[in-house]
C-alpha positions as CSV (number, residue, x, y, z in Angstrom):
1,X,56.5,36.8,-21.3
2,X,53.7,33.8,-21.2
3,X,52.2,31.7,-23.7
4,X,48.3,31.4,-24.6
5,X,46.4,28.8,-26.5
6,X,42.8,27.1,-26.5
7,X,40.4,25.3,-28.8
8,X,36.5,25.7,-29.7
9,X,34.8,22.7,-30.9
10,X,33.2,22.6,-34.4
11,X,29.5,23.0,-34.2
12,X,29.1,22.6,-30.9
13,X,31.4,19.8,-30.1
14,X,33.1,19.3,-26.6
15,X,36.6,20.5,-26.2
16,X,39.1,17.7,-26.5
17,X,41.0,17.5,-23.1
18,X,43.9,15.5,-24.1
19,X,44.7,17.7,-27.0
20,X,44.5,20.8,-24.7
21,X,46.7,19.3,-22.3
22,X,49.3,18.6,-24.8
23,X,49.1,22.2,-26.1
24,X,49.6,23.3,-22.5
25,X,52.7,21.2,-22.1
26,X,54.3,22.6,-25.3
27,X,53.4,26.2,-24.4
28,X,55.9,25.7,-21.3
29,X,58.7,27.1,-23.6
30,X,57.0,30.3,-23.0
31,X,55.9,30.0,-19.3
32,X,57.3,26.9,-17.3
33,X,55.2,27.8,-14.3
34,X,51.5,27.1,-13.5
35,X,49.1,26.6,-16.2
36,X,45.7,28.5,-15.9
37,X,42.7,26.9,-17.6
38,X,38.9,28.2,-18.3
39,X,36.8,25.7,-19.4
40,X,33.5,26.2,-21.0
41,X,32.1,23.0,-22.6
42,X,33.0,23.5,-26.2
43,X,35.9,26.1,-25.5
44,X,39.1,25.9,-23.4
45,X,41.5,28.7,-23.0
46,X,44.8,28.2,-21.5
47,X,47.5,30.8,-20.2
48,X,51.0,29.6,-19.1
49,X,52.7,31.6,-16.0
50,X,56.3,32.4,-16.2
51,X,58.1,30.5,-13.5
52,X,59.0,33.9,-11.4
53,X,55.2,34.2,-10.8
54,X,56.0,35.7,-7.4
55,X,56.9,38.9,-9.1
56,X,53.7,39.1,-11.2
57,X,50.9,39.1,-8.8
58,X,48.2,39.4,-11.4
59,X,47.3,35.9,-12.5
60,X,45.2,35.2,-15.8
61,X,42.4,34.5,-17.1
62,X,40.8,37.8,-16.2
63,X,37.1,37.6,-16.1
64,X,34.7,40.7,-16.2
65,X,31.2,40.8,-14.4
66,X,29.3,39.7,-17.3
67,X,31.5,36.5,-17.9
68,X,33.7,37.5,-20.8
69,X,37.0,35.8,-20.2
70,X,40.6,37.3,-21.6
71,X,44.1,35.6,-21.7
72,X,47.2,37.4,-23.3
73,X,50.8,37.3,-24.0
74,X,52.5,40.6,-23.2
75,X,51.9,43.5,-20.7
76,X,48.4,42.4,-20.2
77,X,45.8,44.0,-18.0
78,X,42.2,43.6,-17.8
79,X,41.9,46.8,-20.0
80,X,40.9,44.8,-23.1
81,X,37.7,43.6,-21.4
82,X,36.7,47.1,-20.9
83,X,37.6,48.2,-24.2
84,X,35.4,45.1,-25.8
85,X,32.3,46.3,-23.8
86,X,32.8,49.8,-25.2
87,X,33.7,49.0,-28.7
88,X,32.7,45.3,-29.4
89,X,34.6,43.7,-32.0
90,X,36.5,46.8,-32.9
91,X,38.1,46.8,-29.6
92,X,41.6,46.0,-30.7
93,X,41.8,49.3,-32.8
94,X,42.3,50.8,-29.4
95,X,44.6,48.5,-27.7
96,X,48.2,50.1,-26.8
97,X,51.3,48.3,-26.5
98,X,52.7,45.0,-27.8
99,X,50.7,42.0,-27.3
100,X,48.6,39.0,-28.4
101,X,45.2,37.9,-26.7
102,X,42.3,35.8,-26.8
103,X,38.7,37.1,-25.5
104,X,35.7,34.8,-25.0
105,X,32.1,35.9,-24.7
106,X,29.9,33.4,-23.3
107,X,26.7,35.3,-24.1
108,X,27.8,35.5,-27.9
109,X,29.8,32.0,-28.1
110,X,32.2,34.2,-29.9
111,X,35.8,33.9,-29.7
112,X,38.0,36.9,-30.5
113,X,41.9,36.7,-31.3
114,X,43.9,40.0,-31.6
115,X,47.4,40.5,-32.2
116,X,49.1,44.2,-31.9
117,X,49.7,46.2,-34.9
118,X,53.6,45.6,-35.3
119,X,53.3,41.9,-34.6
120,X,55.4,42.0,-31.2
121,X,54.1,38.8,-29.8
122,X,53.2,35.8,-31.9
123,X,49.8,34.2,-32.5
124,X,48.9,31.0,-34.6
125,X,45.9,29.2,-35.5
126,X,44.3,26.1,-37.6
127,X,40.9,25.1,-38.6
128,X,40.7,21.3,-38.1
129,X,38.0,18.6,-38.3
130,X,37.5,18.8,-34.6
131,X,37.4,22.5,-34.4
132,X,39.5,25.7,-34.1
133,X,42.6,25.6,-32.2
134,X,45.2,28.4,-31.5
135,X,48.4,29.0,-29.5
136,X,51.6,31.1,-29.3
137,X,53.6,28.6,-31.0
138,X,53.3,26.4,-34.0
139,X,54.6,23.7,-31.7
140,X,51.9,23.9,-29.5
141,X,49.4,23.4,-32.4
142,X,51.2,20.4,-33.7
143,X,51.5,18.8,-30.2
144,X,47.6,18.5,-30.3
145,X,47.7,15.8,-32.8
146,X,45.3,17.8,-34.7
147,X,47.7,19.2,-37.5
148,X,50.7,17.4,-38.9
149,X,54.2,18.9,-39.1
150,X,54.0,19.0,-42.9
151,X,56.2,21.6,-45.1
152,X,54.4,24.0,-46.8
153,X,56.6,24.3,-50.2
154,X,55.9,27.8,-50.7
155,X,56.6,29.1,-47.4
156,X,60.1,26.8,-47.7
157,X,60.8,28.6,-50.8
158,X,60.3,32.1,-49.3
159,X,62.5,30.9,-46.2
160,X,65.6,29.8,-48.4
161,X,65.2,32.6,-50.7
162,X,64.6,35.6,-48.4
163,X,65.4,34.3,-44.7
164,X,61.9,34.8,-43.6
165,X,58.3,34.0,-44.4
166,X,55.4,36.3,-45.3
167,X,51.8,37.2,-44.5
168,X,49.9,34.4,-43.0
169,X,51.8,31.8,-44.2
170,X,53.9,29.6,-41.9
171,X,56.2,26.5,-43.0
172,X,53.5,24.2,-42.0
173,X,50.6,23.4,-44.2
174,X,47.4,24.1,-42.4
175,X,48.9,26.5,-39.7
176,X,48.4,30.2,-40.0
177,X,50.2,33.2,-38.6
178,X,48.1,36.0,-37.4
179,X,48.8,39.3,-39.1
180,X,50.1,42.1,-37.2
181,X,46.7,44.4,-36.4
182,X,44.6,41.5,-37.2
183,X,41.4,40.3,-35.2
184,X,39.9,37.3,-35.8
185,X,36.1,36.6,-35.0
186,X,35.5,32.7,-34.4
187,X,32.2,31.2,-33.9
188,X,31.3,27.4,-33.5
189,X,35.0,26.4,-34.2
190,X,35.3,28.6,-37.6
191,X,36.6,31.7,-38.5
192,X,33.8,33.8,-39.5
193,X,35.2,37.6,-39.8
194,X,38.3,39.3,-39.9
195,X,39.5,43.0,-39.0
196,X,42.7,44.4,-40.0
197,X,44.1,47.6,-38.4
198,X,47.4,48.8,-39.8
199,X,49.2,51.1,-37.5
200,X,50.8,53.3,-40.3
201,X,48.9,55.9,-41.9
202,X,48.2,56.2,-45.9
203,X,48.8,59.9,-45.8
204,X,52.2,61.2,-46.8
205,X,54.6,63.1,-44.8
206,X,53.5,66.1,-42.6
207,X,55.4,69.3,-43.0
208,X,57.8,70.0,-40.0
209,X,61.2,71.6,-39.7
210,X,64.2,70.4,-38.0
211,X,64.1,72.2,-34.5
212,X,60.3,71.6,-33.9
213,X,61.1,68.0,-34.9
214,X,63.7,67.5,-32.5
215,X,61.7,69.0,-30.0
216,X,58.7,66.7,-30.6
217,X,61.0,63.5,-30.9
218,X,62.5,64.5,-27.4
219,X,59.2,64.5,-25.8
220,X,58.2,61.4,-27.3
221,X,61.2,59.4,-26.6
222,X,61.0,60.5,-22.9
223,X,57.5,59.5,-22.4
224,X,57.8,56.2,-24.4
225,X,60.9,55.2,-22.0
226,X,59.0,56.1,-19.1
227,X,55.8,54.1,-20.0
228,X,57.8,50.9,-21.0
229,X,60.2,51.1,-17.8
230,X,57.2,50.4,-15.9
231,X,57.9,46.8,-15.8
232,X,58.7,43.7,-13.8
233,X,61.9,43.0,-12.3
234,X,65.5,44.5,-13.0
235,X,65.5,45.9,-16.5
236,X,68.6,45.4,-18.9
237,X,69.3,47.0,-22.3
238,X,70.6,45.2,-25.2
239,X,73.1,47.7,-26.3
240,X,74.8,48.0,-29.9
241,X,76.5,50.6,-31.5
242,X,73.3,51.6,-33.6
243,X,71.7,55.1,-33.5
244,X,68.6,53.8,-32.1
245,X,70.3,51.6,-29.4
246,X,72.2,54.3,-28.1
247,X,69.2,56.8,-28.2
248,X,67.6,54.3,-25.8
249,X,70.6,54.3,-23.5
250,X,70.5,58.2,-23.5
251,X,66.8,58.1,-22.7
252,X,67.0,55.5,-20.0
253,X,70.0,57.2,-18.2
254,X,68.2,60.3,-18.3
255,X,65.1,59.0,-16.4
256,X,66.8,56.5,-14.0
257,X,68.6,57.7,-10.7
258,X,70.2,54.1,-10.8
259,X,72.8,53.3,-13.5
260,X,71.8,51.7,-16.8
261,X,72.6,48.1,-16.9
262,X,73.5,47.4,-20.5
263,X,74.8,44.2,-22.2
264,X,76.7,44.0,-25.5
265,X,78.1,41.4,-27.8
266,X,81.7,41.2,-28.6
267,X,82.7,39.1,-31.6
268,X,86.5,40.0,-31.9
269,X,89.3,41.8,-30.6
270,X,88.1,45.1,-30.7
271,X,89.8,47.9,-33.3
272,X,89.2,51.8,-33.4
273,X,86.1,52.7,-34.5
274,X,84.5,49.2,-33.7
275,X,80.8,48.9,-32.4
276,X,82.2,47.6,-28.7
277,X,84.7,50.8,-28.7
278,X,81.7,52.9,-29.4
279,X,79.4,51.3,-26.8
280,X,82.1,51.5,-24.0
281,X,82.5,55.2,-24.8
282,X,78.7,55.9,-24.8
283,X,78.1,53.6,-21.5
284,X,80.9,55.5,-19.6
285,X,79.5,58.8,-20.7
286,X,76.1,58.1,-19.0
287,X,77.5,56.2,-16.2
288,X,76.0,52.7,-17.5
289,X,77.1,49.7,-16.1
290,X,78.2,47.6,-19.2
291,X,78.4,43.8,-19.3
292,X,80.4,42.7,-22.2
293,X,79.2,38.9,-23.7
294,X,81.8,37.4,-25.8
295,X,80.2,35.5,-28.8
296,X,83.0,33.2,-30.4
297,X,83.0,30.7,-33.2
298,X,82.8,27.8,-30.8
299,X,79.5,29.3,-29.3
300,X,78.0,29.5,-32.8
301,X,78.9,25.6,-33.6
302,X,77.6,24.7,-30.1
303,X,74.5,26.6,-29.9
304,X,73.1,26.8,-33.4
305,X,71.3,23.2,-33.0
306,X,69.8,24.2,-29.9
307,X,68.5,27.6,-31.5
308,X,67.1,25.9,-34.5
309,X,65.1,23.5,-32.3
310,X,63.7,26.4,-30.3
311,X,62.7,28.5,-33.5
312,X,59.5,26.9,-34.5
313,X,58.5,29.5,-37.1
314,X,61.7,29.9,-38.6
315,X,63.9,32.9,-39.7
316,X,67.3,32.1,-41.1
317,X,68.7,35.1,-39.3
318,X,72.3,34.6,-38.3
319,X,72.0,37.1,-35.5
320,X,69.7,34.4,-33.8
321,X,72.4,32.8,-32.3
322,X,74.5,35.5,-30.6
323,X,71.2,37.0,-29.4
324,X,70.3,33.9,-28.0
325,X,73.5,33.7,-25.8
326,X,72.9,37.3,-24.9
327,X,69.4,36.5,-23.7
328,X,70.9,33.3,-21.7
329,X,73.5,35.8,-20.1
330,X,70.8,38.2,-19.1
331,X,68.3,35.6,-17.4
332,X,71.6,34.1,-15.6
333,X,72.2,37.5,-14.4
334,X,68.8,38.0,-12.9
335,X,67.3,40.4,-15.5
336,X,63.4,39.9,-16.2
337,X,62.7,42.7,-18.7
338,X,64.9,43.7,-21.7
339,X,64.8,47.0,-23.6
340,X,65.9,47.1,-27.5
341,X,65.7,49.3,-30.3
342,X,63.7,47.2,-32.9
343,X,61.9,49.2,-35.1
344,X,64.5,52.0,-35.4
345,X,65.6,51.4,-38.8
346,X,62.1,50.9,-40.4
347,X,60.6,53.8,-38.9
348,X,63.3,56.4,-39.0
349,X,64.6,55.1,-42.4
350,X,68.1,53.5,-41.4
351,X,68.5,50.8,-44.1
352,X,70.9,51.0,-46.9
353,X,68.1,49.7,-49.3
354,X,66.1,52.6,-48.5
355,X,68.9,54.9,-49.7
356,X,69.6,52.8,-52.5
357,X,65.9,53.0,-53.7
358,X,66.0,56.7,-53.7
359,X,69.0,57.0,-56.1
360,X,68.3,56.7,-59.7
361,X,69.4,53.5,-61.4
362,X,72.4,55.1,-63.1
363,X,73.6,56.0,-59.7
364,X,73.3,52.5,-58.1
365,X,69.5,52.7,-57.2
366,X,67.6,49.6,-57.2
367,X,64.4,47.9,-55.9
368,X,65.1,45.8,-52.8
369,X,64.8,41.8,-52.8
370,X,64.4,41.1,-56.3
371,X,67.3,38.4,-56.3
372,X,66.8,35.4,-54.0
373,X,69.7,33.7,-52.0
374,X,70.0,30.8,-54.7
375,X,69.3,32.7,-57.9
376,X,72.4,32.2,-60.3
377,X,74.2,29.5,-57.8
378,X,73.2,26.2,-59.7
379,X,72.6,24.5,-56.4
380,X,68.9,23.7,-56.7
381,X,67.5,20.9,-58.4
382,X,64.8,23.3,-60.0
383,X,63.9,26.9,-59.6
384,X,61.8,27.7,-56.3
385,X,58.5,28.8,-57.5
386,X,56.6,31.7,-55.9
387,X,59.1,32.8,-53.9
388,X,58.3,36.3,-54.4
389,X,54.6,36.2,-54.4
390,X,54.1,37.3,-50.9
391,X,56.8,40.0,-51.2
392,X,55.1,41.6,-54.3
393,X,51.8,41.3,-52.7
394,X,53.0,43.3,-49.8
395,X,54.7,45.9,-51.8
396,X,51.7,46.4,-54.2
397,X,49.4,47.1,-50.9
398,X,51.7,50.0,-49.6
399,X,50.7,52.3,-52.4
400,X,47.8,53.9,-50.4
401,X,47.0,57.7,-50.1
402,X,49.8,60.1,-50.4
403,X,52.6,57.9,-49.3
404,X,56.0,58.6,-50.8
405,X,58.1,55.8,-52.3
406,X,60.1,55.8,-49.3
407,X,57.2,55.3,-47.1
408,X,55.8,52.5,-49.2
409,X,59.0,50.4,-48.8
410,X,59.2,51.1,-44.9
411,X,55.6,50.4,-44.5
412,X,56.2,47.1,-46.3
413,X,59.1,46.1,-44.0
414,X,56.7,46.8,-41.1
415,X,54.3,44.4,-42.6
416,X,56.5,41.6,-43.0
417,X,60.2,41.8,-42.4
418,X,59.8,43.4,-39.2
419,X,57.3,40.9,-37.5
420,X,58.3,37.8,-39.2
421,X,62.2,38.1,-38.8
422,X,63.5,40.7,-36.1
423,X,60.6,40.8,-33.7
424,X,60.1,37.3,-34.0
425,X,63.7,36.6,-33.4
426,X,63.8,39.0,-30.3
427,X,60.7,37.4,-28.9
428,X,61.9,33.7,-29.4
429,X,65.2,34.6,-27.7
430,X,63.6,36.1,-24.9
431,X,60.8,33.9,-24.3
432,X,63.2,30.7,-24.1
433,X,64.9,32.5,-21.2
434,X,61.8,33.8,-19.3
435,X,62.6,37.3,-20.4
436,X,60.0,40.1,-21.1
437,X,60.9,42.6,-23.9
438,X,60.1,46.2,-24.1
439,X,60.4,48.0,-27.6
440,X,60.1,51.7,-27.2
441,X,60.7,52.6,-30.5
442,X,57.3,50.8,-31.5
443,X,55.5,52.8,-29.1
444,X,52.3,54.1,-31.2
445,X,53.0,58.0,-30.7
446,X,56.7,57.3,-31.9
447,X,55.7,55.3,-34.8
448,X,53.5,57.8,-35.9
449,X,55.5,60.7,-36.0
450,X,58.7,59.0,-37.4
451,X,56.7,57.4,-40.2
452,X,55.2,60.8,-41.0
453,X,58.7,62.7,-41.0
454,X,59.6,64.2,-44.5
455,X,61.8,62.0,-46.4
456,X,64.7,64.4,-46.0
457,X,64.5,64.1,-42.0
458,X,65.1,60.5,-42.6
459,X,67.8,60.3,-45.3
460,X,70.0,63.4,-46.0
461,X,73.3,63.5,-47.6
462,X,73.4,59.7,-47.9
463,X,72.8,59.3,-44.3
464,X,70.0,57.4,-42.7
465,X,68.4,57.8,-39.4
466,X,69.1,61.4,-39.9
467,X,66.9,63.2,-37.3
468,X,67.6,60.5,-34.7
469,X,71.2,61.1,-35.2
470,X,70.7,64.7,-34.8
471,X,68.8,64.3,-31.7
472,X,71.6,62.1,-30.3
473,X,74.3,64.7,-31.3
474,X,72.4,67.1,-28.7
475,X,71.9,64.3,-26.4
476,X,74.9,62.5,-26.2
477,X,77.8,64.3,-28.0
478,X,80.2,61.4,-27.3
479,X,78.0,59.5,-30.0
480,X,79.3,61.6,-32.7
481,X,81.3,58.7,-34.0
482,X,78.3,57.2,-35.1
483,X,78.5,58.9,-38.4
484,X,81.6,56.9,-39.3
485,X,80.5,53.7,-37.4
486,X,82.1,50.4,-38.7
487,X,79.7,47.6,-37.5
488,X,81.1,44.5,-35.8
489,X,79.6,41.7,-38.3
490,X,79.1,38.2,-37.3
491,X,82.1,36.7,-39.0
492,X,79.9,33.9,-40.2
493,X,81.7,33.9,-43.7
494,X,85.1,33.1,-42.0
495,X,83.7,30.4,-39.9
496,X,81.8,28.6,-43.0
497,X,84.8,28.9,-45.0
498,X,86.9,27.2,-42.1
499,X,84.5,24.3,-41.7
500,X,83.1,24.1,-45.3
501,X,84.7,20.8,-46.4
502,X,83.5,19.3,-43.1
503,X,79.9,20.7,-43.4
504,X,79.3,20.3,-47.1
505,X,78.7,16.4,-47.2
506,X,76.7,16.7,-43.6
507,X,74.3,19.1,-45.1
508,X,74.0,17.8,-48.6
509,X,72.9,14.2,-47.1
510,X,69.8,15.8,-44.9
511,X,66.3,15.0,-45.7
512,X,65.0,18.4,-45.9
513,X,67.5,19.2,-48.6
514,X,67.8,16.5,-50.8
515,X,64.3,16.9,-52.6
516,X,65.5,20.4,-53.5
517,X,69.0,20.5,-53.7
518,X,71.5,18.6,-55.7
519,X,74.0,16.9,-53.0
520,X,76.9,17.4,-55.2
521,X,76.2,21.1,-55.9
522,X,75.8,21.6,-52.1
523,X,79.1,20.0,-51.1
524,X,80.9,22.2,-54.0
525,X,79.1,25.2,-52.4
526,X,80.4,24.8,-48.9
527,X,83.8,23.6,-50.3
528,X,84.3,26.9,-52.2
529,X,82.8,29.8,-50.3
530,X,84.1,33.0,-51.8
531,X,81.7,35.9,-51.8
532,X,78.6,37.2,-49.8
533,X,75.9,35.4,-51.7
534,X,77.6,32.1,-51.3
535,X,77.7,32.9,-47.4
536,X,74.0,33.7,-47.5
537,X,73.1,30.5,-49.4
538,X,75.3,28.1,-47.4
539,X,74.0,29.5,-43.9
540,X,70.5,29.2,-45.3
541,X,71.0,25.7,-46.2
542,X,72.7,24.7,-42.9
543,X,70.1,26.6,-40.9
544,X,67.1,25.1,-42.9
545,X,68.8,21.5,-42.6
546,X,68.7,21.8,-38.7
547,X,65.4,23.5,-38.5
548,X,63.7,20.6,-40.4
549,X,65.6,18.0,-38.6
550,X,64.1,19.2,-35.3
551,X,60.6,20.4,-36.4
552,X,59.5,18.0,-39.0
553,X,61.4,14.8,-38.6
554,X,61.4,15.1,-35.0
555,X,65.2,14.4,-34.2
556,X,66.7,15.5,-31.2
557,X,69.8,17.8,-31.4
558,X,73.4,16.8,-30.2
559,X,76.0,18.3,-28.5
560,X,77.0,20.7,-31.6
561,X,76.4,21.2,-35.4
562,X,78.6,18.3,-36.6
563,X,77.3,15.9,-34.2
564,X,73.6,16.9,-34.7
565,X,74.1,16.4,-38.5
566,X,75.8,13.3,-38.3
567,X,73.5,11.7,-35.8
568,X,70.2,9.7,-36.4
569,X,68.7,9.3,-32.9
570,X,65.1,10.2,-32.8
571,X,63.7,12.8,-30.4
């Protein structure tokens, strides 16, 4: 984990040292150690080191013998420079692993930005009157003074209705998100060309029987865990009761001489069949050392303002808050690298919406994300226009080659939902606590294999991730309870209902909401939360209000949610 940024002046204008200094200072949230700077007249590249640099002896920027310069965020070495010399601007297609980078070739005056195919690491940019500026966070771009923190209404509408935003759009007007797999070519302070590499193929499933598929998966998981295990410092696993998380536990246990170090959240008193009971069982079966991290209602109200202030490119995902605490505990315990199972649901076919999609309409089948969080609730002053435009465009772009309907929805999730919610959540929580992340299920070989499986090996008899479950049955029979797993959901509904009467007036009066919501309707919503849709809507409003205060109004957060929403002190 580190932070990168830079600036290229427009049409030969000199770089702006004060703006770059502010950018570098703002990147300290991703690397509070020493800042390394490369200057070349019209261009500046910045790399922020993590504070534990003594554990990471390779410093950036990297410079090749012909003068090309490289900075990156992720498990980066000088290899991209060699790939650039071999393949030119197409070099990013040949990169392996998750990262974001900037490469400058002084011989051509060309700046190249590249992001990995799944969007594991973030990268943002803006074209301003002074030139082209980029950074690992939107906050760093705003800190330059070249861009204002002005909300883009369509992105706001997406966030409120979907809980995440799509494509290049961020909530800030003029700030763009690099797409997963995208390469930008920048000359004279302007984007002159783009390349886009999608990691999932356009071909349909490849025929394979169950036993050969299990054998292939066994080898792929073993190699991926081994590759990702070559990391700095002590390694921990964020362990849940999900199939993919326990599969990683089994894979790590099979490779290591030392016990796997796992961390798991608990939300309430465990009951038979709950996540934590299953986690304890499988951890004991492989001899893992399990650290249980309790997350209670008090943690939620206390941590939420801090989390909202740290999430510059927002996703209204309630799991942000417990994952933030988990990352904090991991860092305090001395871990430096965290394994997690993100990507398993998208690639192996785990979501209930996938199973619903494959059912006929008369059996409950439906297309996902056709209804927004606020549809039919009479909370908004007016409908939120354009909130489905990004989703519709993404869905339409997946009908390539011979893909099945299931593959199309999987690919759409991998293009927007995965990078802009799940991976961004994981990245921000870890980066804020100085941790590196490793996601073996997004290894290129595993991704291609899983996506290319026949639909019947992903979903069978109403069960998702079917092949991964079969593999786990063989590797870790004690995980058989996964077939009847009851997830330990965050009890956000109960917490909001308990405090709704107090929260409603506080949320309703926030500047970020008054222009789009009717205050009286907001108060009524919080006062009487009765179903999941109302819980989802109330949570979205609460998170957006806190995010808007921090990132648009520039207000500092207080001790907890209630003091923050009641306060008026400017940061």
